[in-house]
C-alpha positions in Angstrom: 77.9 100.7 71.7 80.5 99.1 74.0 83.3 96.8 72.4 81.4 93.6 73.8 78.3 94.7 72.0 80.1 95.4 68.9 81.5 91.8 69.2 78.3 90.1 69.8 76.6 91.9 67.0 79.3 90.9 64.6 79.1 87.4 65.9 75.4 87.1 65.4 75.4 88.8 62.0 77.8 85.8 61.0 75.3 83.5 62.6 77.8 81.9 64.8 77.6 80.5 68.3 80.1 81.6 70.8 81.8 78.2 70.6 81.8 78.3 66.7 83.1 82.0 66.8 85.7 81.3 69.4 87.3 77.8 68.2 89.2 79.1 65.0 90.5 81.9 67.1 91.7 79.6 69.8 89.4 80.8 72.4 86.7 78.9 74.6 83.0 80.0 74.4 83.2 81.4 77.9 85.9 83.7 76.9 83.7 84.9 74.0 80.8 85.2 76.5 82.9 87.4 78.9 84.3 89.4 76.2 80.6 90.3 74.9 79.7 91.2 78.7 82.6 93.4 79.2 84.1 91.2 82.0 87.1 90.4 79.6 89.0 93.0 77.6 89.5 92.3 74.1 93.2 92.6 73.5 94.4 94.1 70.2 96.1 90.7 69.3 92.7 89.3 69.5 90.9 91.9 67.6 93.4 91.4 64.6 92.8 87.7 64.7 89.1 88.4 64.5 89.7 90.7 61.6 91.8 88.1 59.8 89.4 85.3 60.4 86.0 87.0 59.9 86.9 90.4 57.9 85.7 92.4 61.0 87.6 95.8 61.2 89.6 95.6 64.3 89.6 99.4 64.8 85.5 99.4 64.7 85.6 96.4 67.0 87.9 98.2 69.5 86.7 101.8 69.1 83.5 102.1 67.3 
């Protein structure tokens, strides 16, 4: 599973839209969309923010 697919799966499990997921992270919905599609890389700093906000392990997110 790709990084983007893991991100999408985690977001959907939380029941959040791309906008709702990105807002607390300081990201726009289209950035989340591009990350999920693999068009935009998820930088480690963003993965750490996701882990702190949503308790999603950043290593799992980045590497599976």
